[in-house]
N, C-alpha and C positions, 0 to 999 in steps of 0.2 A: 248749698243747700240740696247738692248733690251728696256730699258726705254723710249728709243727716239721713240721708234716705238707704243709702249703703250700710249704713250702722244699723238703721233700722230692721232693713232686711235681713241681715245677718245676725241680729239679738232674736226675729223670730224664728229663722231656721234652727240656731242653736237650741233657743226653748224647746220646740215640737221637738228636736233631738233627743234631747235630755227628756223630755217625759216619756216618749215611747221606748227609748232603749231602757233606761231606769223599770219601767212596767213589763217589760220583755225580760230583763235579768231578774227583776225580782217573782218575777210569776216559776219561771223553770228553778229560782234555786229556794224560793219559800222567804217568807218574813222575819226571819227567826236574825237575821244580820241584815245589814245595809248594804248589800252587794252591787246593788243598781248605783247607788252616791257613790261607792269607793270607787268602781269601775268608771263613773263621768268625771271623776276628779280627778284619777290618775290619765284618763285620757285627754283630759281637757290641758292638763300641763306639759304631757309631750306635746300634742298639737301646740298650742301657744308658743310654745318654746322653740320648735320646728319655724313655725309659722314668723314669727319676730325675728329671729336669729336670718333665716334666708330673705324676708324681704327686705331687711338694711342691708344686707350684704349685696343685693342688686337691683338694679334701675329697671328690671323689666317688671315690677311689684308697682302698680299707682298708689298712691294715699289714698285713696278712695278704699281699693282692694283690700289694702293691705288692713284701713280701716275694719270693713264689712266682715274680714276674716276674723280681725285679732278683737278690737274691741265689740262689735256686732256679732259675730258668730260665736267666739270662746267667752264673750261676755255673758249671754244668754245661756250656755252650755254650761258654765258654771263660772263663777267667780274666784274659786281657791284656785282656775291655773292663774290668776293674775299675782295671789297672794304668793305661789311656789315660784314663781318666774321672779318677781320682786325679792323672795327671799335667794335664790340661786343666785341674781346677780349680784347682793351684799356680799356671798362667799364667796364669788367667783373675783371679787374687788377686795378682797382679804380682808372686810369688814365683819369680819366672825361676830364681836361683841354686838355691833348693829343688827344684824341675821338673827343672834339669840332675842334680841330683845322684841325686836319685830315677830317672829314665831313665836314665841312664848304668849308674849303680850295680844298678840292677836287672836290665839287659840284662847287664854284663858278671858277675854276681854268679848268676844263672842258670844262664850257658853255662859258668861254673864248675863249677858245681852238676853240671850233665850231665856234663861230661866226669867227675867226680868219681866219679857214678851208672855210667859206662861203666867205669871202673878196678873201680869194687865189684865190679861183674858180672861184670868177668874174672878177680879173683881168688877168688867165689865158685864158677865153673866152672870153675876150676887146681885148686880144695881140692876139688871135687865128684869132680873128675877120680882124683886122688891116691888116694880109696875108693871 
């Protein structure tokens, strides 16, 4: 149960951090490019890479704290960090074809899923307007 709450608290903090940092960046730089999201993806990837490597290399970080910071905070902050970490591990292990397959399929399938979500939303809106 401690692990559950550690992840939940971390996810809440990560999500709130993402929201406020994204809004602050977008207000300063304007809406012409998703600078806030780009910053979140980059900083989240940096943070997850550091946290996992450090936490796994030292016994000073408990499983609960590691889960709170990685799965919780980084997961709430950005799931892109998990994607980039997993891609980097595949590359580091010399599994270049798997890394390429994972990277390309993640990008293409995620974009395809987003467009499917757009379509489903349009259909639901049209359906609701009929009734």
